C-alpha positions in Angstrom: 18.7 19.8 -53.0 21.2 22.6 -52.6 21.3 25.3 -49.9 23.1 28.6 -50.1 24.3 29.4 -46.5 25.4 33.0 -46.4 24.7 36.4 -44.9 25.6 40.0 -45.4 25.9 40.9 -41.7 28.4 38.3 -40.4 31.0 35.9 -41.7 29.3 33.9 -44.3 29.6 30.2 -45.0 31.1 29.6 -48.5 29.7 26.0 -49.1 26.8 25.4 -51.0 25.4 22.6 -49.2 24.2 19.5 -51.1 22.4 17.2 -48.6 24.2 13.8 -48.3 22.6 10.3 -48.7 20.6 11.4 -51.6 17.5 12.3 -49.4 16.9 15.9 -49.6 17.4 17.6 -46.3 14.0 19.4 -46.2 12.1 16.3 -47.4 13.7 14.1 -44.7 12.8 16.8 -42.1 9.2 16.7 -43.3 9.1 12.9 -43.3 10.5 12.6 -39.9 8.2 15.1 -38.3 5.2 13.4 -39.9 6.0 9.8 -39.2 4.9 7.8 -36.1 6.9 8.4 -32.8 9.1 5.3 -33.3 10.6 7.0 -36.4 13.9 5.3 -36.6 17.7 5.6 -37.3 19.9 3.0 -38.5 19.3 1.0 -41.6 16.8 -1.7 -42.1 16.5 -4.1 -45.1 13.1 -4.8 -46.6 12.9 -8.6 -47.1 10.4 -8.3 -49.9 12.2 -5.9 -52.1 15.8 -6.3 -50.7 15.8 -2.4 -50.4 17.2 -0.4 -47.6 14.9 2.3 -46.6 15.8 4.2 -43.5 18.7 6.6 -42.7 21.9 5.5 -41.1 23.3 7.4 -38.2 26.3 8.6 -40.2 23.8 10.2 -42.6 22.0 11.9 -39.6 25.4 13.3 -38.4 25.9 14.9 -41.8 22.4 16.4 -41.9 23.1 17.7 -38.3 26.0 19.9 -39.8 23.6 21.3 -42.4 21.3 22.1 -39.4 24.1 23.8 -37.7 24.7 25.8 -40.6 21.0 27.0 -40.6 21.5 27.8 -36.9 24.5 29.7 -37.6 22.7 31.7 -40.2 19.8 32.3 -37.9 22.0 33.5 -34.9 24.5 35.4 -36.8 27.3 34.3 -34.7 29.3 31.4 -33.4 27.3 28.5 -31.9 27.6 27.3 -28.2 26.5 24.0 -26.7 23.7 26.0 -25.0 22.5 27.1 -28.4 22.3 23.8 -29.5 20.6 22.3 -26.3 18.1 25.1 -26.3 17.5 25.2 -30.1 15.6 22.0 -30.2 11.9 23.0 -30.5 10.6 19.9 -32.5 11.1 16.1 -32.8 13.5 16.8 -35.8 15.4 19.5 -34.0 16.0 17.2 -31.0 17.5 14.6 -33.4 19.8 17.0 -34.9 20.8 18.5 -31.6 21.8 15.2 -30.4 23.9 14.5 -33.2 25.4 17.9 -33.3 26.4 17.8 -29.7 27.9 14.3 -30.3 30.0 15.9 -33.1 30.7 19.0 -31.3 34.4 18.7 -30.5 35.1 17.0 -33.9 33.6 20.0 -35.9 35.2 22.5 -33.4 38.7 21.0 -34.3 38.0 20.5 -38.1 40.6 23.3 -39.1 43.8 21.5 -39.4 47.3 22.8 -40.5 49.5 21.2 -43.2 51.3 19.2 -40.5 48.1 17.7 -39.4 47.9 19.4 -36.1 44.8 21.4 -35.0 44.8 25.1 -35.3 43.6 27.3 -32.5 43.9 24.7 -29.6 45.1 26.5 -26.4 44.2 29.0 -23.8 42.5 31.4 -26.2 40.2 28.6 -27.9 36.5 29.1 -27.4 34.0 26.4 -26.7 31.9 27.3 -29.7 31.5 26.6 -33.4 32.6 29.3 -35.7 31.9 29.8 -39.3 35.2 28.4 -40.3 34.4 25.2 -38.2 31.1 24.6 -40.0 32.5 25.6 -43.3 35.4 23.1 -43.1 33.0 20.3 -42.2 30.5 21.0 -44.8 33.3 21.1 -47.4 34.4 17.7 -46.4 30.7 16.4 -46.6 30.5 18.0 -49.9 33.7 16.4 -51.1 32.5 12.9 -49.9 29.2 13.5 -51.7 30.9 14.2 -54.9 32.9 11.0 -54.6 29.8 9.0 -53.6 28.0 10.6 -56.7 30.6 8.8 -58.9 30.0 5.4 -57.8 26.3 5.6 -56.8 25.4 3.7 -59.9 27.4 0.7 -58.7 25.5 0.5 -55.5 22.0 1.3 -56.8 19.8 -1.6 -57.2 21.4 -3.3 -54.2 24.8 -3.2 -55.8 23.7 -5.0 -59.0 26.4 -3.4 -61.2 29.0 -3.6 -58.5 28.4 -7.5 -58.4 28.8 -7.6 -62.1 32.1 -5.9 -62.1 33.9 -6.9 -58.9 36.6 -9.5 -59.1 38.7 -11.1 -56.4 42.2 -9.3 -56.3 44.5 -11.3 -53.9 41.7 -12.1 -51.6 40.2 -8.5 -51.8 36.9 -8.4 -53.7 36.4 -5.1 -55.4 36.9 -3.1 -58.8 40.0 -1.8 -60.3 40.7 0.3 -63.2 41.7 -2.7 -65.3 38.2 -4.4 -64.4 36.6 -1.4 -65.9 38.8 -1.5 -68.9 38.1 -5.1 -69.5 34.3 -4.5 -69.0 34.5 -1.8 -71.7 36.3 -4.1 -74.1 33.7 -6.9 -73.6 30.9 -4.7 -74.1 32.4 -3.0 -77.2 32.9 -6.5 -78.6 29.4 -7.5 -78.0 27.9 -4.3 -79.2 29.9 -4.8 -82.4 27.9 -7.9 -83.0 24.6 -6.2 -82.2 24.5 -7.5 -78.5 25.3 -6.0 -75.1 26.9 -7.1 -72.0 25.8 -4.1 -70.1 22.7 -1.8 -70.4 23.2 1.8 -71.7 22.8 3.1 -68.2 25.4 0.6 -66.9 27.8 1.3 -69.8 27.5 5.1 -69.2 28.4 4.6 -65.4 31.3 2.3 -66.5 32.6 4.9 -68.9 32.5 7.8 -66.3 34.2 5.6 -63.7 36.9 4.7 -66.2 37.6 8.3 -67.3 37.5 9.7 -63.7 39.8 6.9 -62.2 42.6 8.7 -60.6 40.8 11.9 -60.0 40.7 13.6 -56.5 37.0 12.5 -56.2 37.9 8.9 -57.1 41.0 8.7 -54.8 39.0 9.4 -51.8 36.9 6.2 -52.2 39.7 3.8 -53.6 42.2 2.0 -51.7 45.9 2.6 -52.7 48.8 0.6 -51.4 52.0 2.1 -50.3 54.0 3.2 -53.4 50.8 3.1 -55.7 51.4 6.3 -57.5 49.9 5.6 -60.9 46.4 6.9 -61.6 45.3 3.5 -62.5 46.4 1.9 -59.3 44.0 1.1 -56.5 40.9 -0.9 -55.6 37.3 0.2 -54.9 35.0 -1.8 -52.8 32.3 -1.2 -50.0 34.8 -0.7 -47.3 36.9 1.9 -49.2 33.8 3.8 -50.3 32.2 3.7 -46.8 35.5 5.2 -45.3 36.0 7.7 -48.2 32.3 8.8 -48.0 32.1 9.2 -44.4 29.8 6.3 -43.6 30.1 4.1 -40.4 29.6 1.0 -42.2 29.5 -0.5 -45.7 25.9 -1.4 -45.1 25.1 2.5 -45.0 26.1 2.8 -48.6 23.0 0.8 -49.4 20.9 3.1 -47.3 22.2 6.2 -49.4 22.3 4.5 -52.8 18.9 2.9 -52.5 16.8 5.4 -50.9 14.4 7.3 -53.1 11.4 9.8 -52.7 8.6 8.3 -50.7 10.2 5.1 -49.7 11.7 6.4 -46.7 8.5 7.6 -45.2 6.8 4.2 -46.2 9.6 2.1 -44.7 9.7 4.0 -41.5 6.0 3.8 -41.1 6.1 0.1 -42.0 8.6 -0.5 -39.3 6.7 1.8 -36.9 3.5 -0.5 -37.4 5.8 -3.6 -36.8 7.2 -2.1 -33.7 3.7 -1.1 -32.4 2.5 -4.7 -33.2 5.6 -5.9 -31.2 4.9 -3.6 -28.2 1.3 -5.0 -28.3 2.5 -8.6 -28.2 4.7 -7.8 -25.4 2.0 -6.1 -23.5 -0.3 -9.1 -24.0 2.6 -11.4 -22.7 3.0 -9.2 -19.7 -0.7 -9.5 -19.1 -0.7 -13.1 -19.5 2.2 -13.6 -17.1 0.6 -11.3 -14.5 -2.7 -13.1 -14.7 -1.0 -16.6 -14.6 1.0 -15.8 -11.6 -2.0 -14.5 -9.9 -4.0 -17.6 -10.9 -1.1 -19.7 -9.6 -1.1 -17.8 -6.3 -4.8 -18.3 -6.1 -4.7 -21.9 -6.8 -2.0 -22.4 -4.0 -4.3 -21.0 -1.3 -7.9 -21.6 -0.2 -10.3 -19.7 2.0 -12.0 -22.0 4.3 -15.8 -22.3 4.2 -18.1 -23.3 7.1 -18.1 -27.0 7.5 -14.9 -27.8 5.5 -12.1 -29.6 6.9 -8.7 -30.8 5.3 -10.5 -33.9 3.6 -13.1 -31.7 2.2 -10.7 -29.1 0.9 -8.5 -31.6 -0.6 -11.2 -33.4 -2.5 -12.6 -30.1 -3.8 -9.2 -29.0 -4.9 -8.3 -32.0 -6.8 -11.8 -32.3 -8.5 -11.3 -28.6 -9.6 -7.8 -29.2 -10.9 -8.6 -32.6 -12.7 -12.2 -32.2 -13.6 -13.0 -35.6 -11.9 -13.7 -37.0 -8.6 -10.4 -38.1 -7.0 -9.9 -41.5 -5.3 -10.1 -41.7 -1.4 -6.5 -42.5 -1.5 -5.4 -39.4 -3.3 -7.8 -37.4 -1.1 -6.3 -38.7 2.1 -2.7 -38.2 0.9 -3.5 -34.6 -0.4 -5.3 -33.8 2.9 -2.3 -34.9 4.9 0.0 -32.5 2.8 -2.4 -29.6 3.3 -2.5 -30.1 7.0 1.4 -30.3 7.2 1.7 -27.2 5.2 -0.4 -25.3 7.6 1.3 -26.7 10.8 -1.2 -29.5 11.6 -1.4 -33.3 11.7 -4.5 -34.6 9.9 -4.3 -37.8 12.1 -4.5 -36.0 15.3 -7.3 -33.6 14.7 -9.1 -32.5 17.8 -12.8 -31.5 17.1 -12.8 -29.5 20.4 -9.9 -27.3 19.3 -10.6 -26.6 15.5 -7.4 -26.9 13.3 -8.9 -24.4 10.8 -11.9 -22.0 10.9 -14.2 -20.6 8.4 -12.7 -17.4 6.6 -9.2 -18.6 7.2 -6.7 -18.4 4.3 -4.7 -21.7 4.1 -2.0 -23.0 1.7 -3.0 -26.0 -0.2 0.2 -26.2 -2.7 3.8 -26.0 -1.7 6.5 -23.7 -3.3 7.8 -26.6 -5.6 4.3 -26.9 -7.1 4.0 -23.2 -7.6 7.5 -23.0 -9.2 6.5 -26.0 -11.7 3.4 -24.2 -12.6 5.2 -20.9 -13.1 7.7 -22.7 -15.3 4.9 -23.9 -17.4 3.4 -20.7 -17.7 6.8 -19.0 -19.0 7.0 -21.8 -21.5 3.6 -21.1 -22.9 4.3 -17.3 -22.9 7.6 -17.8 -24.6 5.7 -19.9 -27.5 3.4 -17.0 -27.8 6.1 -14.4 -28.2 8.1 -16.7 -30.6 4.9 -17.0 -32.8 4.0 -13.4 -32.8 7.0 -11.2 -32.4 9.0 -9.8 -35.3 12.4 -10.9 -34.1 14.5 -8.7 -36.6 12.7 -5.4 -35.6 12.9 -6.4 -31.8 16.5 -7.1 -32.1 17.2 -3.6 -33.6 15.2 -2.1 -30.8 17.1 -4.0 -28.2 20.3 -2.7 -29.8 19.2 0.9 -29.9 19.0 1.1 -33.8 
């Protein structure tokens, strides 16, 4: 999608903005606003199809510059930090504002002179984003998009064509001008015999790369060693494209090249459901843990009933725990332990001075027994979590992706 950001009443932005990452800015905005609250940033692979369906942070950052351009057009003046912070009226705006603030200094210093230094840094510099700041950044993004457009067919279908063409060049896996030339020769030879090495779409992409190799758009995304001056020198791979197209990681290229209309929303919704299921599992585990700890606490204590002594309490506790009548030896041993836990001696019980009385809360199990039961509970809960949590999504949540 292209947007023409300009105005008659103030200094216009000259760039016609084409949204990066092959997802239309307006469509992403609509999808983001209408997805569940857990709509995510960061890429996520779909194990069933192998596709990547969500939007990477670096793509969000590019969209935030488009958002700033719209904000500039709306305000008709330079943009301050307060404008950004106070301009978030929706979930999408909050996402854009967060990214815009993160990039504020970089965008403000986007204008560079021929010597590589920043223009305007000094006492007269204002803490705001001007039309030139935004314009320069948009031009950079547009140049990156044009470069990425050239190689997009390489990385579509999860890099199928890249895998076909890439060779090992002195330990660096990638594509060179000569690889493209060899691919064209092999395909021409096969087609002369009525066969094909590459599909018509793949061949068209190869021809475009071959003819454009050495152009300014290609040079942004290929690596050239020191002294490489010929137009055919250089190598192209995921790392060079990620760097030249402004992505934070090679993985982000997949998010850009394999996204398509409708898939983003479906993938986000799918992950949201998974995150919701994970949260339900975690909440259930917390409930189990809370109830188990309460049950252990209850089992470690006893409220004395009328007519009960240490022996009767011991016998009743063992029968409840084991489901069968305990031996008298076990009753005596346990009764002795209960008495000791509460500061008494079972063998010196004086009926005239009752050791315990009805309604009294006494301890029947020591701390070691409680710790052992708690450990058993934690192990059961961990087994439940292992069996029911989606570990991949949980890991991404924990890492803030």
